[in-house]
N, C-alpha and C positions, 0 to 999 in steps of 0.2 A: 434745718427746714430746708429742702433744697426742690420741693414740689407743692404743688397746693393741691389735694388729692379729699374727695367726699366720701367714697366706700373702697374698702381694702378687702381681697379676700386672703385670707394667711393660711397656710401650712403648718398646721398646728398637729403637736403631736402631744401635747400635753405636761410634756419634759421640764427644764429649768428652761432653757431656751427661750421654747417657741410663749412660754407660758406668760416670763417674763417680757417677752415682745409685745404679747396682748396686749397689755396694761399700757406699754410705753408707746403704739401708736395711736393709743387714745388719747393719750396727754400732749405727745411730740406734735400730732400734723390734726388734733380734735375731727376724726373720723366717726366715719360706724368702722364697723371690724367682723366681718363674717369668718370666722372657721371653716376650715375643713380639713376632715381628719380620714384619714384613707385607714380602712380596718386591713393590712395587710397577712391577717395573719400571725401578727405581734401578741406578747402575753398582757397586751393592758389592756384594763376594764375601762373597754368604751363605752357604754354608762356614767363610767365616774369621768373618761374625757371629755364628756357633751355637757356633763354637770359643772366641771370648771370652767369649762368655755364662756357656761355663760355666766357664770358667780365672776367670774373677773373683767369682766363688761362687751362680752360678743351681742352683738344683737339677732344674729345669728346662726350657729350651728349642725354644719355637715358633717355626717358621720354615714361613709360610706363605704360597705362592703364589696372589694374589687377583688378578694382573693381568687375566683375562677381565673378572672378576668387576668388578674398577674400573674398567674401561673400559664394560663395556656397562649395568649398574647406577647407574654417578656423573655417569661422564665424558661419553659420549653423551647420557644426558637435561638434563645440562647444554647440550650443545653446539645441542640440541633448542628450547632455549629461546635461543640465542646470548649465553647469559651471560656479562655481562662488567662489571668494578668499577671504577666509578669511569672508565667509558670508554676502559680499559687493561690492566686485568689480569687474564686467561683462567683466573684460581681455581687456577691447579694446585695449590699445599697446603691451600687450601679444603677443595677436594672431596675431598680422599684423608680428611681426619681421620673425619667419619662411619663409614667402612667398617671403621681401625685403629678408631673406640671400639665400636663392633658387633662386632668379630668379638672385641674385649678383654673385653668383657663376656661373649662366651658361653665363651671360657676359662677366664673366672672362676668359672664356673657348674659347669664339667666339671674342675675342680680343685680345686674346692669353697673357691675362696678369700675370702676379706672384703675385699680391699681391692685397689683400682687405681691404677697411678701415673704418671705420664709425664714428661717432661724440658721441658714449657714451661715458659717465663721468667712472672713476675708483673707483665712489662710488654708481653706480648706478647697475641692473640686468639688461638692454638692452646690455651693454659688454657680458656677458655670453650668454644673446639668442643669440646676432649674433655670435658669436664666439662658442658654441655649433654647429650650425644649418651649419657652416663653416665648419666644420672640418667635422662634417658629412655628410656631401656633398664631399670636396676634402680634406680627409686630408692633403696633401703635402702643399694646400696655403700656402704661408705667409699671417701674419696679421697685422697691425698698426692700432694701439688705440693711437692716439694726446694723449687723457687724463692722459693717463699712463706714458709719455713721456717728454712731452714739460715743460715750465716754466711758462705759459698762464691760470695760476691755481683760475682764476676768472671769471665771465661775464662784469664785469669792466675792465678786461684786454683784456677782448675777444672785448669788443665795440672801446678800444683804437686800438689796433691794425687793426679794419676794417677801423676805421677810416683813420687812417696811409697810408693804403693801397687801400682808396678812395671804397674801399667793400661796397656796399647797403645792407642793413640787419633790418629787421622789428621790431627787439627788442629795446627797449630805456630805459634809464636812468627811467622813469617813474614808467613803465611798464615793469619790467623784468623778467616776466614769462618765463620758460620754458613749451612749448607747445606741444602737438602732437594729431596730429587727422584724423583721416580714417569715413570711413561710416558709421562703429560702436560707438566712440565715440571723445571727445576729454578730453585733461587733459590737468591741470594747476599746476604746480607747482615754488616753489624758492618766489623771491619777501617777501612781507608781509605774507606770508603762508606756510611760513617753520616756524611762528610762530601759534604753534596747538590751543593758547583762541583766537586770530585774526580770526575774522570772514573776509569771501571772500568775497572783493566790489562786489556790482553789476553790474561793469563795469565791471569786469570779463566775465564774460560770453557771449559765441556767438554766442551758439542753440537753449537756450530755452527762453519761454517767462518768466518772474517768475510769480512763482501760483497766487501770489494776483492780478497779473494785466490778468492772463487769462482770456478766454471769459468765461461770466457769465452763460451760456446754457451750459447744459454735451454734450458730441457728445457721440453715439453709432456706434460702426464698429463690423461686423463679420470678422476674422479671420481665412482662409482653412485651414486644415496640409492634405499633404499626409506623410506618413513614416517618422511622423518626421517633418517637413520640411515646414515651412509657403508657399502656393503655390500660395493664392490668399487672395485678401481683399475688401470686401465686392459682392463677386462674381466674380473680374475683377482680371484675370491671369497675375501675375508678373513674370518678371524674379530674378534672388535672390538678385540682386544689384536696380533694381527696388523695389524689393520689402521692403527694408532696408530702401532704400530713402523714401518711401512712411509713413512707420512707422515713421519714422523721424520726416517729416513734421507734423504728426499727433501728436508727442509726444511735440513737439518742442512749437504746438500751443496751447499747456493745459497746459505747467509746467513741463511734466513729466522727471524724466532722472536725476537730482541732485543728487549730492553723494559728500560729502566731509567725508574723512575719513585717520585717519592714520596706514598705514599698513605696514605689518613685510618684509623689503627685501628681495633677497637669500641672499645675502653677508652679512648681520647678524644686520643692522642698521635698525630703526625705519620712516617713510619717509610720510610727509602728503600729501597729496594729493585733490585737486578736478576734479571731475568729471562731463560730461553730455553724457548721454546715454538715450536718448528719444525710440529709434527704441524699441534698445536691449529689454530696461526693462520694454518696451510690449509686446515685442516677447517672452520672457522669462514666464511672466506671462501666459500668452495666451496657451502656449507650456505645462507647466506645468498643466493646465485645462484640456487640450485635452489629456494628461497620465492620469489623476485621472478617467476617464472612461473607458480607452482601455488598462491599465496596469493591469496585476494583482498586486497583493498584495505584493507576495513573492519579483517577480520581479523589481518591484518599489524598495523595502526595498532591495535586493541587489545592483541597479545601482545607487542608493544615499550613498549605503556606501562608493561607491567608488568617490563621485564626490571631497571630499577634495582632493584623492589624486592623479584625474586628473587636478583637478585647478590647481595644485602644479606643477603637473608635463607640463602645460604651462608658468604659471608662471615663471618659472624657465628655459625654455628653454630647455625644450627636448621632441620637437614638433618629432623630428627623430628619439626618441630612441624607441628601440623594445620594452618595455612597454607600449609606448603609442600608438602601431600600435594595439595588441592585447586589449588594455582597447577600442579603438575606435570599433575592431570589435565585441568585445560584445556588447558594446552600440548600435550599428545599431542593433544587433541583435534583440534588444528590441525595436527597434521601427516600427517595420513592419507594427501593427496594429493602428498605430499612427496616427489616419486618421478622420476627420472629419471637424467641424465648433465649433466655438470658440466665445461668443460676450461679447463685455467687451464696459463699459462706461469708457467717458477721461474723465475727471472734474479738475480741476485747481490743479495742481500735480498727481492726485491718476489715479490711474487704478484698475476698478472693474469687475473682472468676474461676468456678470449675466448669462448666458445662456453655454452649449455645448451640444453638439450632434454629435451620431458617428455611423456608420451600424457596427462596430466593438465594440460598447460598451457591456462591462461588469455591467454596472447597469443593473438591474432587477426589474422597478417598481413594482411588482407582489411579488417578495420576501422582498425590503423595504420596503414596504406600513406599515401605522398602521391600516388600516382600516384589515376587515376579508379576509382572509387566510387559502389554503386548502398546502400550502408549507413546511408551519415551525410550526412548534410545540414548543410553550413553554416551557413545563412540560423538553423539551430534554436540555435547558440551565441550567438545575440543576445542571445535572452530569458532565458537558462541567465545570462551574465554580467549583464541591467540585474536580477532577479531578486536574485543574490547580492551586487551594491552597493548592494541599498534599505538597506540599514540604515547603509552606508556615505555614502550620498548625505543620507540625513534628519539624521546626525551632522554631518555639512559644512554642513547648513542652518541647523541649529538654534545650530552654529559662527558663520555669517554675523550671522543675526538677532542674537544677543549680544552679538558684535562691532559 
């Protein structure tokens, strides 16, 4: 034990790790433990999570419905940026951590707690994300990271501890996956997935229909945007959480959003994960289509050049950093005219754009047409090409002279 604490607020999911941590904190630190469980739209029975917290020894259990805040203030800003990590990962776990950290610090203040704790391992990214959030919001808070202190260094050891203390947990020796779910996605790590050559078993997936078993008939939908945010599906206005829920239902039915990737963790190692992000996959496709007719070319290129940096900031846990705030303000400025409707066809794992329209469209049919027009002189292209080729000609002339 490296520090004296009186009361701890634990980020508690009710899974194997945090269930064991709750009992371990009580026994190791002889302290009171308040649990905080964020309802972010995961499939967990939150009433059962709360009951298990009290059963395992919590003096108080918070279960907060943060779905609207999560989508409105965290998911949508990231999707206005088209954020994607290493070209594949839509940041479903990463984007939830700053909200959990924020609420955890608020509860610590309300409860007079002097410490916070989490279930992230010493090898993973989440320890960084949580703790950067804690310290950005309360520089004096004590942090207990059990995975960096205890000797329960495997899932098998954790399950043995749980059995010894009569703690009910969902993980089994047959399916020892580490999962994290919310309205944006669900992730799977561990078990047979640790071998990057092993295909994920079909029974691992919980959100999406297998693409080959999806409906044989395609489904067409229309997504309406206002200032970069989706606001309606097929003309029906929806709140942020309801919007993502509906998109998830559509994507799940058609087998959209499955990803199997090996990513580079912030702490330095590579990690294999399997993800399901049905609604987010549709949303990103639709948003990019909306931008294609409403964003100026150079503004689009400038924003896109920032996406890798923006995504890394989220992935690495710097949501509350000053550089993140500046980037978000700039990105939101680009979204003022990203409004209109996008039509998509969903079919057996694919999401295809078939139309887009906007009152702010920069697309001009009379300029782009292959038919006769009086707004573009084809002869002008020759001078344009020769000017752009000037440096290439000079380079070639030099090479010929030297050769």
